[in-house]
N, CA, C and O atoms as CSV, one atom per row, in Angstrom:
chain,resi,resn,atom,element,x,y,z
A,1,MET,N,N,200.038,-7.268,235.673
A,1,MET,CA,C,198.593,-7.403,235.521
A,1,MET,C,C,198.242,-7.176,234.048
A,1,MET,O,O,198.700,-6.207,233.443
A,2,GLN,N,N,197.450,-8.046,233.488
A,2,GLN,CA,C,197.057,-7.965,232.086
A,2,GLN,C,C,195.941,-6.934,231.907
A,2,GLN,O,O,195.002,-6.891,232.701
A,3,PRO,N,N,196.046,-6.093,230.849
A,3,PRO,CA,C,195.003,-5.090,230.615
A,3,PRO,C,C,193.607,-5.695,230.461
A,3,PRO,O,O,192.642,-5.159,231.005
A,4,VAL,N,N,193.490,-6.796,229.732
A,4,VAL,CA,C,192.172,-7.411,229.523
A,4,VAL,C,C,191.608,-7.914,230.842
A,4,VAL,O,O,190.431,-7.719,231.144
A,5,GLN,N,N,192.454,-8.556,231.616
A,5,GLN,CA,C,192.047,-9.092,232.920
A,5,GLN,C,C,191.527,-7.978,233.818
A,5,GLN,O,O,190.522,-8.145,234.508
A,6,LYS,N,N,192.217,-6.844,233.805
A,6,LYS,CA,C,191.818,-5.708,234.631
A,6,LYS,C,C,190.470,-5.142,234.169
A,6,LYS,O,O,189.611,-4.828,234.993
A,7,LEU,N,N,190.291,-5.014,232.858
A,7,LEU,CA,C,189.029,-4.487,232.330
A,7,LEU,C,C,187.863,-5.432,232.597
A,7,LEU,O,O,186.767,-4.983,232.932
A,8,ILE,N,N,188.087,-6.726,232.452
A,8,ILE,CA,C,187.034,-7.702,232.747
A,8,ILE,C,C,186.647,-7.610,234.222
A,8,ILE,O,O,185.464,-7.616,234.560
A,9,GLY,N,N,187.640,-7.525,235.088
A,9,GLY,CA,C,187.370,-7.404,236.517
A,9,GLY,C,C,186.557,-6.167,236.850
A,9,GLY,O,O,185.608,-6.224,237.631
A,10,LEU,N,N,186.940,-5.044,236.246
A,10,LEU,CA,C,186.202,-3.802,236.476
A,10,LEU,C,C,184.764,-3.933,235.980
A,10,LEU,O,O,183.833,-3.482,236.647
A,11,ASN,N,N,184.582,-4.543,234.823
A,11,ASN,CA,C,183.234,-4.726,234.283
A,11,ASN,C,C,182.385,-5.652,235.153
A,11,ASN,O,O,181.176,-5.458,235.277
A,12,ILE,N,N,183.016,-6.649,235.749
A,12,ILE,CA,C,182.295,-7.527,236.680
A,12,ILE,C,C,181.829,-6.718,237.884
A,12,ILE,O,O,180.689,-6.849,238.331
A,13,LYS,N,N,182.715,-5.887,238.400
A,13,LYS,CA,C,182.362,-5.058,239.561
A,13,LYS,C,C,181.211,-4.107,239.225
A,13,LYS,O,O,180.270,-3.961,240.005
A,14,VAL,N,N,181.293,-3.467,238.065
A,14,VAL,CA,C,180.236,-2.542,237.648
A,14,VAL,C,C,178.905,-3.284,237.505
A,14,VAL,O,O,177.874,-2.810,237.982
A,15,ALA,N,N,178.928,-4.444,236.851
A,15,ALA,CA,C,177.699,-5.232,236.678
A,15,ALA,C,C,177.130,-5.656,238.028
A,15,ALA,O,O,175.917,-5.628,238.234
A,16,ARG,N,N,178.009,-6.048,238.942
A,16,ARG,CA,C,177.568,-6.484,240.276
A,16,ARG,C,C,176.928,-5.331,241.042
A,16,ARG,O,O,175.863,-5.493,241.637
A,17,THR,N,N,177.574,-4.172,241.028
A,17,THR,CA,C,177.041,-3.036,241.788
A,17,THR,C,C,175.755,-2.493,241.162
A,17,THR,O,O,174.874,-2.019,241.879
A,18,LYS,N,N,175.636,-2.556,239.833
A,18,LYS,CA,C,174.388,-2.147,239.171
A,18,LYS,C,C,173.209,-2.974,239.659
A,18,LYS,O,O,172.072,-2.502,239.704
A,19,ARG,N,N,173.498,-4.205,240.020
A,19,ARG,CA,C,172.447,-5.119,240.463
A,19,ARG,C,C,172.307,-5.141,241.988
A,19,ARG,O,O,171.596,-5.974,242.550
A,20,SER,N,N,172.993,-4.217,242.632
A,20,SER,CA,C,172.946,-4.095,244.100
A,20,SER,C,C,173.302,-5.399,244.799
A,20,SER,O,O,172.689,-5.770,245.799
A,21,MET,N,N,174.303,-6.089,244.256
A,21,MET,CA,C,174.758,-7.341,244.859
A,21,MET,C,C,176.103,-7.096,245.533
A,21,MET,O,O,176.981,-6.445,244.965
A,22,SER,N,N,176.259,-7.615,246.735
A,22,SER,CA,C,177.528,-7.470,247.447
A,22,SER,C,C,178.524,-8.515,246.958
A,22,SER,O,O,178.149,-9.519,246.351
A,23,GLN,N,N,179.802,-8.258,247.237
A,23,GLN,CA,C,180.828,-9.253,246.917
A,23,GLN,C,C,180.541,-10.550,247.657
A,23,GLN,O,O,180.688,-11.638,247.100
A,24,ALA,N,N,180.134,-10.430,248.905
A,24,ALA,CA,C,179.852,-11.624,249.711
A,24,ALA,C,C,178.726,-12.451,249.097
A,24,ALA,O,O,178.793,-13.680,249.080
A,25,MET,N,N,177.705,-11.785,248.600
A,25,MET,CA,C,176.564,-12.480,248.003
A,25,MET,C,C,176.991,-13.254,246.747
A,25,MET,O,O,176.650,-14.426,246.583
A,26,VAL,N,N,177.735,-12.585,245.875
A,26,VAL,CA,C,178.184,-13.231,244.635
A,26,VAL,C,C,179.183,-14.335,244.951
A,26,VAL,O,O,179.115,-15.421,244.375
A,27,ALA,N,N,180.107,-14.060,245.862
A,27,ALA,CA,C,181.109,-15.061,246.242
A,27,ALA,C,C,180.441,-16.309,246.807
A,27,ALA,O,O,180.846,-17.430,246.497
A,28,ASN,N,N,179.429,-16.118,247.629
A,28,ASN,CA,C,178.703,-17.250,248.206
A,28,ASN,C,C,178.073,-18.114,247.111
A,28,ASN,O,O,178.139,-19.342,247.166
A,29,LYS,N,N,177.465,-17.464,246.119
A,29,LYS,CA,C,176.846,-18.209,245.022
A,29,LYS,C,C,177.890,-18.921,244.166
A,29,LYS,O,O,177.614,-19.969,243.581
A,30,LEU,N,N,179.097,-18.342,244.098
A,30,LEU,CA,C,180.194,-18.970,243.347
A,30,LEU,C,C,180.864,-20.085,244.139
A,30,LEU,O,O,181.528,-20.955,243.578
A,31,GLY,N,N,180.675,-20.041,245.459
A,31,GLY,CA,C,181.336,-21.015,246.320
A,31,GLY,C,C,182.791,-20.668,246.582
A,31,GLY,O,O,183.632,-21.550,246.753
A,32,VAL,N,N,183.081,-19.352,246.611
A,32,VAL,CA,C,184.443,-18.879,246.875
A,32,VAL,C,C,184.404,-17.842,247.993
A,32,VAL,O,O,183.333,-17.385,248.395
A,33,GLU,N,N,185.570,-17.484,248.484
A,33,GLU,CA,C,185.673,-16.439,249.505
A,33,GLU,C,C,185.518,-15.061,248.846
A,33,GLU,O,O,185.915,-14.882,247.695
A,34,PRO,N,N,184.945,-14.089,249.566
A,34,PRO,CA,C,184.804,-12.743,249.009
A,34,PRO,C,C,186.136,-12.125,248.570
A,34,PRO,O,O,186.175,-11.357,247.609
A,35,ASN,N,N,187.230,-12.460,249.273
A,35,ASN,CA,C,188.510,-11.865,248.869
A,35,ASN,C,C,188.970,-12.380,247.505
A,35,ASN,O,O,189.693,-11.678,246.797
A,36,TYR,N,N,188.563,-13.594,247.125
A,36,TYR,CA,C,188.880,-14.108,245.790
A,36,TYR,C,C,188.123,-13.309,244.726
A,36,TYR,O,O,188.693,-12.940,243.699
A,37,LEU,N,N,186.842,-13.044,244.976
A,37,LEU,CA,C,186.062,-12.229,244.042
A,37,LEU,C,C,186.649,-10.826,243.957
A,37,LEU,O,O,186.689,-10.235,242.878
A,38,SER,N,N,187.097,-10.295,245.069
A,38,SER,CA,C,187.732,-8.980,245.080
A,38,SER,C,C,188.963,-8.961,244.175
A,38,SER,O,O,189.181,-7.998,243.440
A,39,ARG,N,N,189.758,-10.013,244.230
A,39,ARG,CA,C,190.952,-10.092,243.374
A,39,ARG,C,C,190.557,-10.207,241.900
A,39,ARG,O,O,191.230,-9.646,241.036
A,40,ILE,N,N,189.480,-10.921,241.611
A,40,ILE,CA,C,188.984,-10.989,240.228
A,40,ILE,C,C,188.602,-9.587,239.763
A,40,ILE,O,O,188.979,-9.164,238.670
A,41,GLU,N,N,187.852,-8.871,240.596
A,41,GLU,CA,C,187.389,-7.530,240.227
A,41,GLU,C,C,188.538,-6.538,240.071
A,41,GLU,O,O,188.432,-5.593,239.289
A,42,ARG,N,N,189.618,-6.734,240.794
A,42,ARG,CA,C,190.793,-5.863,240.664
A,42,ARG,C,C,191.699,-6.294,239.517
A,42,ARG,O,O,192.616,-5.566,239.135
A,43,GLY,N,N,191.441,-7.480,238.971
A,43,GLY,CA,C,192.246,-7.974,237.866
A,43,GLY,C,C,193.584,-8.530,238.287
A,43,GLY,O,O,194.501,-8.625,237.471
A,44,THR,N,N,193.715,-8.904,239.561
A,44,THR,CA,C,194.997,-9.420,240.049
A,44,THR,C,C,195.097,-10.931,239.969
A,44,THR,O,O,196.150,-11.503,240.250
A,45,VAL,N,N,194.009,-11.578,239.588
A,45,VAL,CA,C,194.016,-13.032,239.441
A,45,VAL,C,C,193.287,-13.376,238.139
A,45,VAL,O,O,192.265,-12.775,237.807
A,46,GLY,N,N,193.825,-14.343,237.421
A,46,GLY,CA,C,193.179,-14.787,236.192
A,46,GLY,C,C,191.903,-15.551,236.500
A,46,GLY,O,O,191.781,-16.189,237.546
A,47,THR,N,N,190.970,-15.479,235.590
A,47,THR,CA,C,189.685,-16.137,235.795
A,47,THR,C,C,189.440,-17.119,234.657
A,47,THR,O,O,189.357,-16.713,233.498
A,48,PRO,N,N,189.324,-18.400,234.971
A,48,PRO,CA,C,189.058,-19.384,233.915
A,48,PRO,C,C,187.708,-19.112,233.238
A,48,PRO,O,O,186.801,-18.562,233.864
A,49,PRO,N,N,187.576,-19.494,231.970
A,49,PRO,CA,C,186.311,-19.259,231.257
A,49,PRO,C,C,185.092,-19.833,231.976
A,49,PRO,O,O,184.016,-19.236,231.954
A,50,GLU,N,N,185.262,-20.979,232.605
A,50,GLU,CA,C,184.131,-21.589,233.316
A,50,GLU,C,C,183.655,-20.695,234.454
A,50,GLU,O,O,182.454,-20.556,234.686
A,51,ARG,N,N,184.612,-20.089,235.163
A,51,ARG,CA,C,184.275,-19.197,236.280
A,51,ARG,C,C,183.599,-17.931,235.756
A,51,ARG,O,O,182.649,-17.438,236.363
A,52,LEU,N,N,184.084,-17.409,234.638
A,52,LEU,CA,C,183.449,-16.232,234.042
A,52,LEU,C,C,182.002,-16.542,233.661
A,52,LEU,O,O,181.109,-15.720,233.866
A,53,TYR,N,N,181.781,-17.723,233.109
A,53,TYR,CA,C,180.424,-18.133,232.751
A,53,TYR,C,C,179.537,-18.153,233.999
A,53,TYR,O,O,178.399,-17.683,233.962
A,54,GLU,N,N,180.057,-18.695,235.097
A,54,GLU,CA,C,179.283,-18.735,236.349
A,54,GLU,C,C,178.943,-17.326,236.822
A,54,GLU,O,O,177.815,-17.056,237.235
A,55,ILE,N,N,179.925,-16.433,236.757
A,55,ILE,CA,C,179.715,-15.049,237.204
A,55,ILE,C,C,178.646,-14.380,236.346
A,55,ILE,O,O,177.745,-13.722,236.867
A,56,ILE,N,N,178.749,-14.550,235.031
A,56,ILE,CA,C,177.765,-13.963,234.120
A,56,ILE,C,C,176.371,-14.506,234.420
A,56,ILE,O,O,175.391,-13.761,234.394
A,57,HIS,N,N,176.285,-15.783,234.701
A,57,HIS,CA,C,174.996,-16.402,235.034
A,57,HIS,C,C,174.444,-15.840,236.351
A,57,HIS,O,O,173.262,-15.504,236.434
A,58,ILE,N,N,175.287,-15.738,237.367
A,58,ILE,CA,C,174.858,-15.214,238.671
A,58,ILE,C,C,174.397,-13.766,238.546
A,58,ILE,O,O,173.396,-13.372,239.146
A,59,LEU,N,N,175.133,-12.974,237.764
A,59,LEU,CA,C,174.783,-11.563,237.603
A,59,LEU,C,C,173.646,-11.356,236.605
A,59,LEU,O,O,173.115,-10.254,236.470
A,60,ASN,N,N,173.280,-12.437,235.905
A,60,ASN,CA,C,172.231,-12.355,234.895
A,60,ASN,C,C,172.514,-11.219,233.911
A,60,ASN,O,O,171.676,-10.350,233.673
A,61,CYS,N,N,173.720,-11.256,233.350
A,61,CYS,CA,C,174.108,-10.225,232.405
A,61,CYS,C,C,174.580,-10.859,231.101
A,61,CYS,O,O,174.706,-12.079,231.000
A,62,ASP,N,N,174.832,-10.033,230.128
A,62,ASP,CA,C,175.266,-10.477,228.815
A,62,ASP,C,C,176.795,-10.470,228.745
A,62,ASP,O,O,177.455,-9.713,229.458
A,63,LEU,N,N,177.340,-11.309,227.891
A,63,LEU,CA,C,178.796,-11.340,227.700
A,63,LEU,C,C,179.354,-9.967,227.362
A,63,LEU,O,O,180.436,-9.598,227.819
A,64,THR,N,N,178.616,-9.217,226.564
A,64,THR,CA,C,179.104,-7.904,226.137
A,64,THR,C,C,179.219,-6.920,227.297
A,64,THR,O,O,179.931,-5.920,227.200
A,65,GLU,N,N,178.533,-7.197,228.371
A,65,GLU,CA,C,178.629,-6.330,229.551
A,65,GLU,C,C,179.928,-6.585,230.317
A,65,GLU,O,O,180.411,-5.707,231.031
A,66,ILE,N,N,180.486,-7.776,230.168
A,66,ILE,CA,C,181.689,-8.164,230.906
A,66,ILE,C,C,182.956,-8.010,230.065
A,66,ILE,O,O,183.975,-7.523,230.554
A,67,PHE,N,N,182.888,-8.426,228.808
A,67,PHE,CA,C,184.083,-8.380,227.967
A,67,PHE,C,C,184.232,-7.009,227.324
A,67,PHE,O,O,183.289,-6.495,226.723
A,68,PRO,N,N,185.428,-6.411,227.451
A,68,PRO,CA,C,185.655,-5.067,226.925
A,68,PRO,C,C,185.743,-5.051,225.404
A,68,PRO,O,O,186.054,-6.055,224.765
A,69,GLU,N,N,185.460,-3.889,224.854
A,69,GLU,CA,C,185.631,-3.669,223.419
A,69,GLU,C,C,187.122,-3.732,223.087
A,69,GLU,O,O,187.947,-3.353,223.919
A,70,PRO,N,N,187.483,-4.197,221.904
A,70,PRO,CA,C,188.903,-4.257,221.528
A,70,PRO,C,C,189.620,-2.912,221.655
A,70,PRO,O,O,190.793,-2.867,222.025
A,71,SER,N,N,188.924,-1.824,221.350
A,71,SER,CA,C,189.556,-0.502,221.459
A,71,SER,C,C,189.909,-0.170,222.910
A,71,SER,O,O,190.926,0.475,223.166
A,72,GLU,N,N,189.078,-0.606,223.860
A,72,GLU,CA,C,189.381,-0.393,225.277
A,72,GLU,C,C,190.639,-1.152,225.680
A,72,GLU,O,O,191.485,-0.638,226.412
A,73,VAL,N,N,190.744,-2.373,225.192
A,73,VAL,CA,C,191.905,-3.204,225.512
A,73,VAL,C,C,193.167,-2.567,224.958
A,73,VAL,O,O,194.187,-2.496,225.644
A,74,GLU,N,N,193.099,-2.103,223.716
A,74,GLU,CA,C,194.262,-1.480,223.091
A,74,GLU,C,C,194.683,-0.224,223.842
A,74,GLU,O,O,195.872,-0.010,224.076
A,75,THR,N,N,193.723,0.600,224.219
A,75,THR,CA,C,194.027,1.819,224.977
A,75,THR,C,C,194.694,1.481,226.300
A,75,THR,O,O,195.706,2.083,226.658
A,76,GLN,N,N,194.138,0.530,227.023
A,76,GLN,CA,C,194.703,0.126,228.313
A,76,GLN,C,C,196.097,-0.464,228.123
A,76,GLN,O,O,197.001,-0.188,228.912
A,77,PHE,N,N,196.275,-1.270,227.087
A,77,PHE,CA,C,197.573,-1.877,226.809
A,77,PHE,C,C,198.610,-0.799,226.522
A,77,PHE,O,O,199.735,-0.870,227.018
A,78,ASN,N,N,198.239,0.195,225.727
A,78,ASN,CA,C,199.160,1.285,225.405
A,78,ASN,C,C,199.551,2.074,226.646
A,78,ASN,O,O,200.694,2.518,226.759
A,79,ARG,N,N,198.632,2.256,227.568
A,79,ARG,CA,C,198.939,2.970,228.818
A,79,ARG,C,C,199.945,2.198,229.665
A,79,ARG,O,O,200.827,2.795,230.281
A,80,THR,N,N,199.815,0.881,229.696
A,80,THR,CA,C,200.723,0.084,230.521
A,80,THR,C,C,202.103,-0.034,229.892
A,80,THR,O,O,203.080,-0.305,230.590
A,81,GLU,N,N,202.194,0.164,228.587
A,81,GLU,CA,C,203.477,0.077,227.892
A,81,GLU,C,C,204.302,1.340,228.067
A,81,GLU,O,O,205.518,1.308,227.880
A,82,GLN,N,N,203.670,2.450,228.420
A,82,GLN,CA,C,204.387,3.733,228.542
A,82,GLN,C,C,205.127,3.840,229.841
A,82,GLN,O,O,205.778,4.852,230.098
């Protein structure tokens, strides 16, 4: 599992829950199954840029809310290397 992918997934989950939206609700708007969104949020599946754009639009959030800071990525990467 890629550190960036995992952090993006976690940020999607946080943004979704802040907006009181269920996985089923977001998945329905994306046209996917809730278990696919769950895998995105866990970082176990890669997400194409187009899909990320759709998610950001559905959640009505900013890119900076979804994409992690470089320092977060480096910290996570260092943890996985140990």
